[in-house]
C-alpha positions in Angstrom: -8.5 -6.5 5.9 -8.5 -10.1 7.0 -6.7 -12.6 4.8 -6.7 -16.4 5.0 -3.8 -18.3 3.5 -4.3 -22.0 2.7 -1.6 -24.6 2.1 -3.4 -27.4 0.4 -2.7 -31.0 1.3 -4.9 -34.1 1.4 -3.6 -35.4 4.7 -2.8 -32.1 6.3 -4.2 -28.8 5.0 -2.6 -25.7 6.7 -4.5 -22.5 7.2 -3.5 -19.1 8.6 -5.5 -15.9 9.1 -3.9 -12.5 9.4 -5.2 -8.9 9.6 -3.6 -6.1 7.6 -4.0 -2.5 8.8 -2.0 -0.2 6.6 1.4 -1.9 6.5 0.9 -3.6 9.9 0.1 -7.3 10.0 -1.4 -9.1 13.0 -1.8 -12.8 13.5 -5.4 -14.0 14.2 -5.1 -17.7 14.0 -3.6 -20.8 12.3 -4.1 -24.5 12.3 -4.1 -27.7 10.4 -7.0 -29.6 9.0 -6.5 -33.4 9.0 -8.1 -36.1 7.0 -7.7 -39.8 7.6 -8.7 -43.0 6.0 -8.4 -44.5 2.6 -11.6 -43.4 0.9 -11.0 -40.1 -1.0 -14.5 -38.6 -1.0 -15.0 -38.6 2.9 -11.4 -37.2 3.3 -12.2 -34.3 0.9 -15.5 -33.8 2.7 -13.7 -33.5 6.0 -11.3 -30.9 4.6 -14.2 -28.9 3.1 -16.2 -28.9 6.3 -13.2 -27.9 8.3 -12.2 -25.1 6.0 -15.7 -23.8 5.9 -15.8 -23.7 9.7 -12.5 -21.7 9.8 -13.8 -19.2 7.2 -17.1 -18.8 9.1 -15.2 -18.3 12.4 -12.6 -15.7 11.1 -14.6 -14.1 8.3 -11.7 -13.2 6.1 -12.2 -10.7 3.2 -9.6 -12.3 0.9 -8.1 -15.7 0.4 -4.9 -17.1 -1.1 -3.9 -20.7 -2.0 -0.5 -22.0 -2.9 -0.2 -23.5 -6.4 1.0 -27.0 -6.7 3.2 -28.6 -9.3 3.3 -32.0 -10.9 5.4 -34.5 -8.9 7.0 -37.7 -10.1 4.0 -39.7 -8.6 1.0 -38.9 -10.8 -1.5 -40.5 -8.4 -0.3 -38.4 -5.5 -0.3 -35.3 -7.7 -3.9 -35.9 -8.7 -5.0 -36.4 -5.1 -3.2 -33.2 -4.1 -4.9 -31.4 -6.9 -8.3 -32.6 -5.6 -7.4 -31.2 -2.1 -6.3 -28.0 -3.8 -9.8 -27.9 -5.4 -11.3 -27.9 -1.9 -8.9 -25.1 -0.9 -10.2 -23.0 -3.8 -13.9 -24.0 -3.4 -14.5 -23.2 0.2 -13.4 -19.5 0.0 -15.2 -19.1 -3.3 -18.4 -20.4 -1.7 -18.0 -17.7 0.9 -17.8 -15.1 -1.8 -14.1 -14.5 -1.5 -11.7 -13.7 -4.3 -8.9 -16.2 -4.2 -5.3 -15.4 -5.1 -3.0 -18.1 -6.2 0.8 -18.1 -5.7 3.6 -20.3 -6.7 5.7 -21.5 -3.8 8.7 -19.5 -5.1 6.6 -16.3 -5.3 5.6 -16.8 -1.7 9.2 -17.3 -0.6 10.4 -14.3 -2.6 7.7 -12.1 -1.1 8.2 -13.2 2.5 12.0 -13.9 2.6 13.3 -12.0 -0.4 14.7 -15.2 -2.0 12.6 -17.5 -4.2 14.5 -20.6 -3.2 14.4 -20.1 0.6 14.1 -23.1 2.8 11.3 -23.7 5.3 13.4 -22.5 8.3 14.0 -19.2 6.6 10.3 -18.8 5.7 9.3 -19.6 9.3 11.8 -17.1 10.7 10.5 -14.3 8.5 6.8 -15.2 9.3 7.8 -14.9 13.0 9.4 -11.6 12.3 6.3 -10.3 10.5 3.9 -11.7 13.2 5.7 -11.4 16.5 4.7 -13.9 19.1 3.1 -16.3 16.6 3.1 -20.0 17.5 2.7 -22.4 14.6 0.2 -25.2 14.8 2.4 -27.1 12.3 4.8 -26.5 9.4 1.7 -26.5 7.1 0.1 -23.7 9.2 3.4 -21.7 9.0 3.3 -22.1 5.2 -0.3 -21.0 5.1 0.6 -17.8 7.1 3.4 -17.1 4.6 0.8 -17.4 1.8 -1.5 -15.0 3.6 1.4 -12.5 4.1 2.3 -12.8 0.4 -1.3 -12.1 -0.6 -1.6 -9.2 1.9 1.5 -7.6 0.4 0.2 -8.1 -3.1 -3.2 -6.6 -2.2 -1.5 -3.6 -0.6 0.6 -3.1 -3.7 -2.4 -3.3 -6.0 -4.2 -0.8 -3.8 -1.3 1.6 -4.1 -1.1 1.2 -7.8 -4.8 1.8 -8.1 -4.5 5.0 -6.0 -1.6 6.2 -8.0 -3.4 5.6 -11.3 -6.5 7.5 -9.9 -4.2 10.4 -8.9 -2.6 10.5 -12.4 -6.0 10.4 -14.0 -7.3 13.2 -11.8 -4.1 15.2 -12.4 -4.5 14.8 -16.1 -8.1 16.1 -16.0 -7.1 19.1 -13.8 -4.3 20.0 -16.3 -6.7 19.7 -19.3 -9.1 22.1 -17.5 -6.4 24.6 -16.8 -5.3 24.6 -20.4 -8.9 25.1 -21.6 
C-alpha cells in the first residue's frame, strides 16, 4: 500500500510517499511545495496544483495530514488552516481517505516519545527508510506522518483480521454445540 504524508504549510508544504509491504516500509519520494507572493488565493492554488501533481505521479492509496493547533498569532493560524484545507482537499479529490494526526501522535509512533525533537524524528525516519535523503525538514516531517499512518493502517488491519477470526471461531463453536 502506498501512503502519502503531508505536512501542511502556506509557504512550504512537505510531502512524502512510502510503500508498505507487510511490516516493510520503502521510500518512494519526498519534496516540498513552495508558494510565494502576498496574495493568498494564488498561493493556495499553487499548493493545490502541486499536491495534485504529486498524487497523480505516485498514485497513493491512503493519505495522512498533520493536525495544526492555534498559535499566538491568529492571522498566521488562519492562513495555515487554509493551507491545511488544501492538504485535505487534494487527496480527497483523488478519492483517498485522509487520516489526521496530532504532532505528538506522529512523534510517539515514529520515535516512541510524544515530545521528541525534529532531530530525533529525522533519525528514526532514516532508520525506518534506509538511504532516504530529505528534500527539507518539512519533507522529513511528511515522511514521519506517512509512517505514522502506515503503522495505524497496519494495526487496524490486524484488529479487523483478529475480529473476523473471533467471529468465525464463535460461529464454529456454536455449530459444534448444536
